[in-house]
C-alpha positions in Angstrom: 0.0 0.1 0.0 1.2 3.5 -0.8 2.3 5.3 2.5 1.2 8.8 2.6 2.7 11.4 4.9 -0.5 11.2 7.0 -0.1 7.5 7.4 3.6 7.7 8.3 2.4 9.1 11.7 0.9 5.7 12.6 4.0 3.8 11.5 6.8 5.9 12.8 7.9 3.2 15.2 8.7 0.8 12.4 12.3 0.2 10.9 12.8 2.4 7.8 9.9 4.8 8.6 11.8 7.9 7.7 12.2 7.0 4.0 9.5 4.5 3.4 7.1 4.9 0.5 4.9 1.8 1.1 3.6 -0.5 3.7 3.0 -4.2 3.7 -0.4 -4.6 5.4 -2.6 -7.5 6.4 -6.3 -6.9 6.0 -9.0 -8.4 8.2 -12.6 -7.8 9.3 -13.0 -6.3 12.7 -16.5 -7.1 13.8 -16.8 -3.7 15.6 -14.9 -1.4 13.4 -15.1 -3.0 10.0 -12.3 -3.6 7.5 -9.0 -3.0 9.2 -5.4 -3.1 8.0 -2.5 -4.1 10.2 0.9 -2.7 9.3 3.4 -5.5 9.1 6.5 -3.7 7.6 7.5 -0.5 5.6 9.6 -0.4 2.5 10.1 0.9 -0.9 9.0 0.1 -4.4 11.4 -0.1 -7.4 9.6 -0.9 -10.7 7.6 -4.0 -9.9 9.8 -5.0 -6.9 9.5 -4.2 -3.3 12.0 -4.1 -0.4 10.6 -4.2 3.1 12.4 -3.7 6.4 11.8 -6.0 9.3 8.6 -5.5 11.1 8.2 -4.4 14.7 7.1 -7.2 16.9 6.8 -4.8 19.9 4.1 -2.6 18.6 0.9 -3.1 16.4 -0.4 -0.4 14.2 -3.8 -0.4 12.5 -5.5 1.6 9.8 -9.2 1.7 9.2 -10.0 1.2 5.5 -11.7 4.6 5.2 -8.3 6.4 6.0 -6.7 4.9 3.0 -9.6 4.8 0.4 -7.7 7.0 -2.0 -4.3 5.2 -1.6 -2.7 3.0 -4.3 -2.7 -0.7 -3.3 -0.3 -3.4 -4.8 -0.8 -7.1 -4.5 1.9 -9.4 -3.0 -0.3 -12.4 -2.7 1.9 -14.5 -5.0 5.2 -13.7 -3.2 6.0 -16.5 -0.8 8.8 -14.4 0.6 6.2 -12.0 2.3 4.0 -14.8 3.5 6.8 -16.6 5.2 8.7 -13.7 6.4 5.9 -11.5 7.8 2.5 -12.9 7.9 3.1 -16.4 9.3 5.8 -15.3 11.8 3.9 -12.2 13.0 0.6 -14.1 13.5 2.5 -16.6 15.6 4.2 -14.0 17.8 1.0 -12.6 19.2 
């Protein structure tokens, strides 16, 4: 997901926050608040490739979908590196 200046404020405790252009997020339905995204890591996009820093297992940061409705989203579903590096490990650590 494209990381705007406004969104950087909720991600400033993640590695690479100062120069990040995008965020790797995990989307889920919060039965009280609706569609929610959790930031897993921050990074940069170069062409069709992404480089993400390590996540922050000491803090969790959430974004409601309404706050990012005008942002650009990219799909990383087919990239096994992201699944094994962030999603599986982060879910197991909580």
